[in-house]
C-alpha positions as CSV (number, residue, x, y, z in Angstrom):
1,M,-12.1,-6.6,2.7
2,R,-13.2,-3.1,0.6
3,V,-11.7,-0.6,-1.9
4,D,-10.4,2.7,-0.3
5,D,-12.1,5.6,-2.0
6,R,-10.6,8.3,0.0
7,P,-9.4,11.2,-1.9
8,V,-5.8,11.6,-2.8
9,V,-3.5,15.0,-2.7
10,T,-0.7,14.2,-5.5
11,S,-0.2,15.0,-8.7
12,E,-1.0,12.0,-10.5
13,A,-4.3,11.5,-8.4
14,P,-6.7,13.2,-11.2
15,R,-5.0,11.5,-14.0
16,Y,-5.6,7.8,-12.1
17,R,-9.0,8.4,-10.7
18,M,-10.5,9.3,-13.7
19,F,-9.2,6.6,-15.5
20,D,-10.3,4.2,-12.7
21,G,-13.9,5.9,-13.1
22,V,-14.1,5.3,-16.4
23,L,-13.0,1.7,-15.7
24,A,-15.9,1.5,-12.7
25,T,-18.5,2.7,-15.3
26,V,-18.0,0.0,-17.5
27,E,-17.8,-2.5,-14.8
28,D,-20.7,-1.5,-13.2
29,V,-22.5,-1.7,-16.8
30,F,-21.1,-5.3,-17.0
31,N,-22.2,-6.2,-13.6
32,L,-25.7,-5.0,-13.9
33,I,-26.5,-6.9,-17.2
34,A,-25.2,-10.1,-15.8
35,A,-28.0,-9.1,-12.4
36,S,-30.9,-8.7,-14.9
37,S,-29.8,-11.6,-16.7
38,I,-30.1,-13.8,-13.5
39,L,-33.5,-11.6,-13.0
40,I,-35.0,-13.0,-16.7
41,L,-33.8,-16.2,-16.8
42,M,-35.6,-16.6,-13.4
43,L,-39.2,-15.3,-14.2
44,M,-38.4,-17.1,-18.1
45,A,-37.9,-20.3,-15.4
46,V,-41.8,-19.5,-13.7
47,A,-42.9,-19.3,-17.0
48,Q,-41.5,-22.1,-18.1
49,I,-43.1,-24.1,-15.1
50,F,-46.7,-22.5,-15.7
51,L,-46.9,-22.9,-19.2
52,R,-45.9,-26.6,-19.2
53,T,-47.7,-27.2,-16.5
54,L,-51.2,-25.6,-16.9
55,F,-50.9,-25.6,-20.8
56,N,-48.3,-28.3,-21.6
57,A,-46.8,-25.7,-23.4
58,P,-43.2,-25.1,-22.8
59,I,-41.4,-21.9,-23.6
60,P,-39.4,-23.0,-27.3
61,G,-35.5,-23.8,-26.4
62,F,-35.8,-22.5,-23.2
63,I,-32.4,-24.9,-22.2
64,D,-30.8,-23.7,-25.5
65,I,-31.0,-19.7,-24.3
66,T,-30.0,-20.9,-20.6
67,E,-27.0,-22.4,-21.7
68,Q,-26.5,-19.2,-23.9
69,A,-26.9,-16.8,-20.8
70,M,-24.6,-18.7,-18.7
71,A,-21.7,-16.7,-20.7
72,V,-23.4,-13.7,-19.2
73,F,-24.2,-13.7,-15.9
74,T,-20.8,-16.2,-14.7
75,F,-17.9,-13.3,-16.8
76,M,-19.9,-10.0,-17.4
77,G,-19.8,-9.8,-13.6
78,I,-15.6,-10.9,-13.4
79,A,-14.2,-7.6,-13.5
80,Y,-16.6,-5.8,-11.3
81,C,-15.9,-8.7,-8.8
82,Q,-12.2,-8.0,-8.6
83,R,-12.4,-4.4,-8.2
84,V,-14.4,-4.5,-5.0
85,G,-12.5,-7.6,-3.6
86,G,-15.6,-9.5,-3.6
87,H,-14.4,-12.7,-4.7
88,I,-13.0,-15.1,-1.9
89,R,-9.5,-14.7,-0.7
90,M,-7.4,-16.3,1.9
91,E,-6.2,-13.5,4.2
92,I,-4.5,-16.0,6.7
93,V,-0.9,-14.6,5.8
94,L,-2.1,-11.1,4.6
95,G,-3.5,-10.5,7.2
96,S,-0.5,-10.3,9.3
97,L,1.7,-8.6,6.6
98,R,2.5,-4.7,7.0
99,G,3.3,-2.0,4.8
100,R,5.6,-2.2,1.9
101,T,5.8,-6.6,2.5
102,L,1.5,-6.6,2.2
103,W,1.6,-4.4,-0.9
104,I,4.5,-6.3,-2.9
105,A,2.5,-10.1,-1.5
106,E,-0.9,-8.1,-3.2
107,F,1.3,-7.1,-6.7
108,L,2.7,-10.2,-7.3
109,G,-0.9,-12.4,-6.5
110,V,-2.0,-9.8,-8.9
111,L,0.3,-10.5,-11.7
112,V,0.0,-14.4,-11.5
113,I,-4.0,-13.9,-11.7
114,L,-3.5,-11.0,-14.9
115,I,-1.0,-14.4,-16.5
116,V,-3.4,-16.8,-16.2
117,V,-6.7,-14.1,-16.9
118,V,-4.6,-13.1,-20.6
119,T,-3.9,-16.9,-21.5
120,L,-7.9,-17.3,-20.6
121,V,-8.5,-14.2,-23.3
122,T,-6.3,-16.3,-26.0
123,G,-8.2,-19.3,-25.2
124,S,-11.2,-17.9,-25.3
125,W,-11.0,-15.3,-28.3
126,F,-10.1,-18.4,-30.7
127,H,-13.1,-20.8,-29.5
128,F,-15.6,-17.7,-30.6
129,L,-13.5,-17.2,-33.9
130,R,-13.9,-21.2,-34.1
131,A,-17.6,-20.6,-33.4
132,W,-17.8,-18.1,-35.7
133,Q,-16.6,-19.5,-39.3
134,L,-18.3,-22.9,-39.1
135,G,-21.8,-21.3,-37.9
136,D,-21.8,-23.4,-34.9
137,S,-25.5,-23.0,-32.7
138,T,-27.9,-25.1,-30.6
139,I,-29.5,-28.5,-31.7
140,D,-33.0,-27.4,-30.3
141,I,-33.8,-24.4,-31.9
142,G,-30.7,-23.3,-33.8
143,L,-29.5,-20.2,-31.9
144,A,-26.1,-19.2,-32.8
145,T,-23.4,-19.4,-30.4
146,W,-20.6,-16.7,-31.1
147,P,-22.5,-14.2,-29.6
148,S,-21.9,-15.7,-25.7
149,K,-18.8,-17.1,-26.4
150,L,-17.4,-13.5,-27.8
151,L,-18.5,-12.2,-24.5
152,V,-15.9,-14.7,-22.3
153,P,-12.6,-12.5,-24.2
154,V,-14.5,-8.9,-23.8
155,A,-15.3,-9.5,-20.5
156,M,-11.7,-10.9,-19.8
157,T,-9.7,-8.3,-21.4
158,L,-12.0,-5.8,-19.2
159,L,-10.7,-7.8,-16.0
160,C,-6.9,-7.5,-17.6
161,L,-7.3,-3.6,-17.3
162,R,-8.7,-4.0,-13.8
163,L,-6.0,-5.9,-13.4
164,L,-3.4,-3.1,-14.8
165,M,-5.1,-0.4,-12.8
166,Q,-4.4,-2.8,-10.1
167,L,-0.5,-3.8,-10.1
168,Y,-0.2,0.2,-11.0
169,G,-2.1,1.2,-7.7
170,Y,0.1,-1.9,-5.3
171,G,2.6,-0.1,-7.5
172,R,3.1,3.3,-6.0
173,L,2.2,1.9,-2.4
174,I,5.6,-0.4,-3.1
175,A,7.3,3.1,-4.0
176,D,5.9,4.6,-1.3
177,P,3.9,2.9,1.6
178,S,2.9,6.0,3.1
179,R,0.9,6.4,0.2
180,V,-3.3,6.1,0.9
181,P,-4.6,3.0,-1.2
182,V,-6.3,4.1,-3.9
183,A,-8.8,1.5,-6.0
184,V,-7.4,-2.0,-4.7
185,P,-8.8,-3.8,-2.1
186,V,-7.8,-3.1,1.3
187,V,-7.8,-6.1,3.6
188,L,-9.7,-4.9,7.0
189,N,-9.7,-6.2,10.7
190,V,-12.9,-8.3,12.7
191,E,-14.0,-4.9,13.9
192,E,-13.0,-2.4,10.9
193,E,-15.1,-5.2,8.5
194,A,-18.0,-5.4,11.4
195,R,-18.3,-1.6,11.2
196,R,-18.6,-2.0,7.5
197,E,-21.3,-4.0,7.3
198,I,-23.4,-2.2,10.5
199,D,-23.0,1.2,8.2
200,E,-24.1,-0.4,5.1
201,A,-27.0,-2.4,6.4
202,L,-27.8,1.3,8.9
203,G,-27.0,4.2,6.8
204,D,-24.7,7.2,7.8
205,G,-27.1,8.3,10.2
206,T,-26.1,5.7,12.4
207,D,-23.0,7.8,12.5
208,E,-23.9,10.9,12.9
209,E,-26.3,10.3,16.2
210,A,-23.3,8.6,17.5
211,R,-21.5,11.0,17.4
212,R,-24.3,13.2,18.6
């Protein structure tokens, strides 16, 4: 699975790609924050072990901080994962489909996901409001819980935008299957996937040497 970034010569491409580029930048920032939070938590865990073992002085509220940080690395990278097709997919059926039939199946799948995510956005937003109004906090150090709960609807809203973007991408392919896929995951066969992984691991230079 990959996202096709080949140039498309159509009148709609500049607007379509501009919005996709802006959205992708936001997703990259969110994903970077999520990855950074994991690194910070790992360093805090190491510090927690050393401080507790050597000085009997653990980091105050370490469990509370970890619980609140889970929302960061769990949800902030979800739109990025959807964009690059990094989530787990069952492609036994999709891999055998071609042309308009494939794009219709992809469109329906993304539509179902969008309906579920919109429901989650609504529920998580009310969950945040309840925590905000009640002044909910953690037990140990009294850390406010509303920031982490706010991250969920925000990250899910970003995912909704990505899903809408993909619905449009699949819609244009349903209308004209001869178009080049843009900003939508594309199913690769085993050989194409292996070649892509080799290119990513060894770089573009290997292709030039092979052509020589």
